[in-house]
C-alpha angles and dihedrals in degrees: 000000000000112000113251119247105228129190125193109208115203117189109203131187115173094336098148090132096058115011096092093049090050092050093046091051089058093047091050091048091051091051094046097045100031090239123144107214110166117217130216120180118202106209099206100204094296116189096197129067096290095112094045090053090051090049095046093052097041093241116166109247147154120218120213111211092219130032104261096176128237095306096054093041095050093045088055087058092050091050089053091049091049095047093047096048102246118173095207131022121195126198110219127175121240095213099078096257095116126070119219090211089076098052091091089058089055093048099046099072090051094047091048092048096245096118145017093205131027128194124202104227132199093190111054091069106019093181089071098059122048090186108074098162125249122313091248092054092045089055090050092048091052091051091050090047091054092049092048091051090050090053102038104021089232126105117229112183105190097045097167099042111139092199104092138144126211133193124220094277093053092043088057092046093050095042089060101035127022126147121238092211127057090352100171101054094035096050092045090051091048097051092046089053089051091056101252120149111253125187136181121214125190116256136168119237133192130222114263111268099198146330126067126303118235088220111064107147109063094128091051112099090202090061093050093047091052096049092047092048090048091055090048090052090053087053094058094043117101119235129192 
């Protein structure tokens, strides 16, 4: 079987405190396990030393002139993966929350043909991840999960997980269409509606060590109303 060409996409906004450690963890994993995961950092208009660190350590990256947010940054990575013929693209946070040891668990269902899209979940085996996010965010995640089940008839537990793996079909979908707002729950809802196979696998995550979270408004009722309405709109949309 031909070896899969795999790209790890790391969106980064002001991640000078952690981006090098994250990159080095991937390099060390490759050396130890004889894997060959490529890495692409999307420097999303950082105003700190993130870009200088990437330059100094010869890390492959794309710089966005303006801060587009997590949706625009991640889509840039998917466009790169699509244009460069990658078989699997993996979203991976630049803040130290994600653990490279679990990437193989994301990749396996795609390689074996069980799934088109795999989500790393903190909630299907809670014993694996000590970090479960704040109580307020967990409540929000459960509300989003319920709305997604109403719309798609499938339960996704970690609806905002940024640790996700996509096959070539999903890479193409996301390269051409990826929302700027609420990207994780919206894209998952959309691909479920389109009939793709989606799986969750248990992973452990760490608490963010530095930088700025892409999700800042969990206690804001306006935010929650908008994300739930956006999912509902996906539900009424017709897909081929």
